[in-house]
N, C-alpha and C positions, 0 to 999 in steps of 0.2 A: 557616391556623393548625392545623386539626385534622390535616391530612396530615403535617405535621412531627411533631406529637405522636404520631400513630399509628406513624410510622416509629421514633420513639424508644422507644415502649412495646414494639413487636414486637421491636426489637433487644435491649432489656434482657431480655425474656422468653426469647428464644433463647439469649442468653448465660447466663442463669440455668439453663436446662435443659442446657446443655453441661457445666456443672461436674460433676454426678454422672456423666455419661458419661466425662469425663476420668478421674475417680477410679476408675471401674469398669474402664476399659481398663488403667490403670496397675496396678491390683490384680491383674488377670488376666495381667499381663506381655505385653500386646499393644499395638501402636501405636494411639493414639487418633485414627484417621483421621476418623470421622464427627464427633467432637467438634471436631476442628480445622476442619472445614468449617463447623460451626455457629458457632464463634468468629469465623471470617472473615465469615460472613453477618451475624451480630449486630453485630459491630464496624462493618461497612460501613453497615448501616442506621442505627446511632447517629451515625456520622460524617456521613452524608447528611442526617439530621435536623438535626444541629448546624450544618452548613454552609448549609442552606436557611433557617434562622430568623435574622432580623437580630439580631445581638447574642448569638446562641448560647443555650445553656441554662445558667443558673446552677444550682448544686446544689439550692438551695431550691425551684426551679421544677419539678423532676422529679416529685415526688409530685403536684403540681397537674396535670401533664400526664397522669398515670395517671388521676386523677379525671375530667378532661375527656373522655378517651377512653371510659372506662367509662360515664360519664353519657350520652354521646352515643349509645352502643349500647343502653343500658337504656331510654331514653325511647322 
């Protein structure tokens, strides 16, 4: 269970960090190559987590997955 949650959380964080990179690249009028790779990696991790968990992840369960992952590594 935690491995799917971890994949989901890492994927969401990578996607979140790619957004400023996309805007920065577009503002400087250069192709967002690194951001594109980050979007592919983050999206792949999210799809992998979704496909491995029976029933997938409903939207209301995503914050709970973050809490489970953080709680696991804080303990």
